[in-house]
C-alpha positions in Angstrom: 0.0 0.0 0.0 1.3 3.4 -0.9 1.7 6.3 1.4 -1.1 8.1 -0.3 -3.4 5.1 0.1 -2.5 4.9 3.8 -3.3 8.5 4.3 -6.7 8.0 2.5 -5.8 10.4 -0.3 -8.0 10.0 -3.4 -6.4 11.1 -6.6 -9.5 10.2 -8.8 -10.8 13.3 -10.7 -14.3 13.9 -11.5 -14.8 15.2 -15.1 -17.4 15.8 -17.7 -17.8 17.7 -21.0 -20.8 19.5 -22.1 -22.1 22.6 -23.9 -23.6 25.5 -22.0 -25.0 29.0 -22.1 -23.0 31.4 -19.9 -25.4 33.1 -17.5 -22.9 35.2 -15.4 -19.3 35.8 -14.7 -17.5 37.4 -11.7 -13.8 37.9 -10.9 -12.3 35.6 -8.5 -8.9 36.7 -7.1 -6.5 38.6 -9.4 -6.9 36.7 -12.7 -9.5 33.9 -12.3 -13.3 34.1 -12.8 -16.2 32.1 -11.5 -18.7 31.5 -14.2 -22.3 30.1 -14.0 -23.5 28.1 -17.0 -26.7 26.4 -18.0 -25.9 23.1 -19.6 -28.1 20.5 -21.2 -26.9 17.5 -19.2 -25.7 19.0 -15.9 -28.1 21.9 -15.4 -27.0 25.2 -13.8 -23.4 24.7 -12.7 -20.7 27.0 -11.5 -17.0 26.6 -11.8 -13.6 28.5 -11.8 -12.0 29.5 -15.0 -8.2 30.1 -14.4 -7.2 33.2 -16.3 -10.9 34.0 -16.8 -10.4 37.7 -16.1 -7.5 38.1 -18.5 -7.7 40.1 -21.6 -7.5 36.9 -23.7 -10.4 35.0 -22.1 -12.6 37.7 -20.6 -14.1 38.7 -24.0 -15.3 35.1 -24.5 -17.0 35.1 -21.1 -19.9 37.3 -22.0 -23.6 36.5 -20.9 -25.3 34.4 -23.5 -22.2 33.0 -25.1 -22.4 29.3 -26.1 -19.4 27.5 -24.7 -17.8 24.1 -24.9 -17.0 23.2 -21.3 -14.7 20.7 -19.6 -15.4 20.5 -15.9 -13.0 18.8 -13.4 -13.0 18.6 -9.6 -11.5 16.3 -6.9 -15.0 15.6 -5.6 -18.5 15.9 -7.1 -19.7 18.6 -4.6 -16.6 20.8 -5.2 -17.0 23.9 -7.4 -14.3 22.6 -9.7 -12.7 24.3 -12.7 -13.7 24.8 -16.2 -11.8 24.8 -19.4 -13.8 26.7 -21.9 -13.8 27.1 -25.7 -16.2 29.5 -27.5 -18.7 27.9 -29.9 -20.6 31.2 -30.7 -20.7 34.6 -29.2 -24.0 36.5 -29.0 -22.5 39.7 -27.9 -22.7 41.4 -31.2 -26.4 40.6 -31.6 -27.1 41.6 -28.0 -25.5 45.0 -28.4 -27.4 45.8 -31.6 -30.3 47.6 -29.7 -31.8 48.1 -26.3 -34.6 45.6 -26.8 -32.2 42.8 -27.6 -29.8 43.5 -24.8 -32.7 43.8 -22.3 -34.0 40.5 -23.6 -30.8 38.7 -23.2 -30.3 39.9 -19.7 -33.9 38.9 -18.8 -33.3 35.4 -20.0 -30.0 34.9 -18.3 -31.2 36.5 -15.0 -34.4 34.4 -14.9 -32.4 31.2 -15.5 -30.1 32.0 -12.7 -33.1 32.9 -10.5 -35.2 29.8 -11.2 -32.9 26.9 -11.7 -31.8 24.7 -8.8 -28.2 24.1 -9.0 -27.0 21.0 -10.9 -30.6 19.9 -11.7 -31.1 18.8 -15.3 -33.7 20.6 -17.3 -32.8 19.4 -20.8 -36.1 20.6 -22.6 -35.8 24.1 -21.2 -32.1 24.2 -22.1 -32.9 23.5 -25.8 -35.7 26.1 -25.8 -33.3 28.7 -24.2 -30.6 27.9 -26.8 -33.1 28.3 -29.6 -34.4 31.6 -28.1 -31.0 33.2 -27.8 -30.1 32.2 -31.3 -33.0 34.6 -32.4 -31.3 37.6 -30.7 -31.4 40.6 -33.0 -34.6 39.2 -34.8 -36.9 41.8 -33.3 -39.7 40.8 -35.6 -39.9 37.4 -33.9 -38.1 37.9 -30.6 -41.1 39.2 -28.4 -43.3 36.3 -29.3 -40.5 33.8 -28.9 -39.6 35.2 -25.5 -43.2 35.0 -24.4 -43.3 31.3 -25.4 -40.1 30.8 -23.6 -41.6 32.3 -20.3 -44.6 29.9 -20.7 -42.2 27.0 -21.0 -40.2 28.2 -18.0 -43.3 28.3 -15.8 -44.2 24.8 -17.0 -40.7 23.4 -16.4 -40.7 24.9 -12.9 -44.0 23.3 -12.0 -46.3 26.3 -12.6 -47.6 25.6 -16.0 -50.7 27.4 -17.2 -53.8 25.1 -18.0 -55.6 27.0 -20.8 -57.5 24.3 -22.7 -60.9 24.6 -21.0 -62.8 26.7 -18.5 -62.0 25.9 -14.9 -65.6 26.6 -13.9 -67.8 25.1 -16.7 -65.4 23.0 -18.7 -66.2 25.0 -21.9 -63.5 25.2 -24.6 -64.9 28.4 -26.2 -65.0 32.0 -25.1 -61.9 31.6 -22.9 -60.7 35.2 -22.1 -59.3 35.0 -18.6 -56.9 33.2 -16.5 -57.5 32.5 -12.8 -54.7 34.2 -10.7 -55.0 31.3 -8.2 -55.1 28.2 -10.3 -53.5 29.4 -13.6 -56.6 27.8 -15.5 -58.5 29.4 -18.2 -61.9 30.9 -17.4 -64.7 31.9 -19.8 -66.7 35.2 -19.6 -69.7 33.2 -18.2 -67.5 31.4 -15.8 -65.9 34.6 -14.5 -69.2 36.2 -13.7 -68.9 38.9 -11.0 -65.2 37.9 -10.5 -64.1 39.1 -13.9 -62.4 42.2 -12.5 -60.0 39.9 -10.5 -59.0 37.8 -13.5 -55.8 38.0 -15.6 -56.0 38.5 -19.4 -55.9 35.4 -21.7 -55.1 36.8 -25.1 -55.3 34.3 -28.0 -51.5 34.2 -28.3 -51.3 32.5 -24.9 -53.3 29.6 -26.3 -50.9 29.1 -29.2 -52.9 31.1 -31.7 -49.9 31.9 -33.7 -48.4 35.3 -34.6 -49.6 38.3 -32.7 -49.3 42.0 -32.5 -47.0 43.5 -30.0 -49.8 44.7 -27.9 -51.2 41.3 -27.5 -47.8 39.9 -26.5 -47.4 42.7 -23.9 -50.9 41.7 -22.5 -49.7 38.1 -22.3 -46.4 39.1 -20.6 -48.6 40.7 -17.9 -50.1 37.4 -17.1 -46.9 35.3 -17.2 -45.2 37.9 -15.1 -47.9 37.6 -12.4 -47.2 33.9 -12.1 -43.4 34.4 -12.0 -43.8 36.9 -9.2 -46.7 35.5 -7.2 -46.3 31.7 -7.6 -42.8 30.8 -8.7 -40.9 33.4 -6.6 -42.6 32.4 -3.4 -41.8 28.8 -4.0 -38.2 29.8 -4.3 -38.1 31.4 -0.9 -39.6 34.8 -1.9 -36.4 35.8 -3.6 -37.1 39.0 -5.6 -37.7 38.5 -9.2 -34.7 39.9 -11.2 -35.1 43.5 -12.2 -33.8 42.5 -15.6 -37.3 41.0 -16.5 -39.1 44.2 -15.6 -36.6 46.3 -17.6 -37.2 44.1 -20.6 -40.9 44.4 -20.4 -40.6 48.2 -20.0 -38.3 48.6 -23.1 -40.7 46.4 -25.1 -43.8 48.4 -24.0 -42.1 51.7 -24.9 -41.7 50.5 -28.5 -45.3 49.5 -29.0 
């Protein structure tokens, strides 16, 4: 038995390779950086990038960047280190106008806010990657973002049930969403409680393309469930201000 074995030293290295979306980066010491990424097979996962604050690597570590990642650690629960290689940068698209930048910040902030650390959400990852690839396409971005928020709520366990009226079971005349249950409600079903209901524009039911005003109305509904259902389930953490800034920039252009 070697000296290392007698001392109980384990030289096995945990390692995996994956692609990921960079959510955030902060300096660590003089030259390193700690990054947080959303990966398909390993969820939201942090790690140290040695030299990540250097002039050579820092430009690669921009929020929204698509990265090839090699993670290593002595133990699975250690923060570990990353080796990163850029796949594609989304910085140029993000900086093209205020709406695009605000949208990128909303997506990355909400993912950091919602996702449990190291919990796999493969479907949401794919949808997030597809959404970020539309950055700069302001003709389709608002609707794509709305659909992503609906998917986010669903993946977090707070999906909206909009197929039939929660009161009568009717499938026609659905114009409201119950703020308590997240289920659709018809005009007749709402009755005297209509003033307490949230709007259910057709776009929320998958009606296809919509005018910006309808998308804005739908974002009011998804925002309510993010703030009043999802956030309390996460310990009443404040919803990232980046989401409100995106909605404000979007509403100003309508």
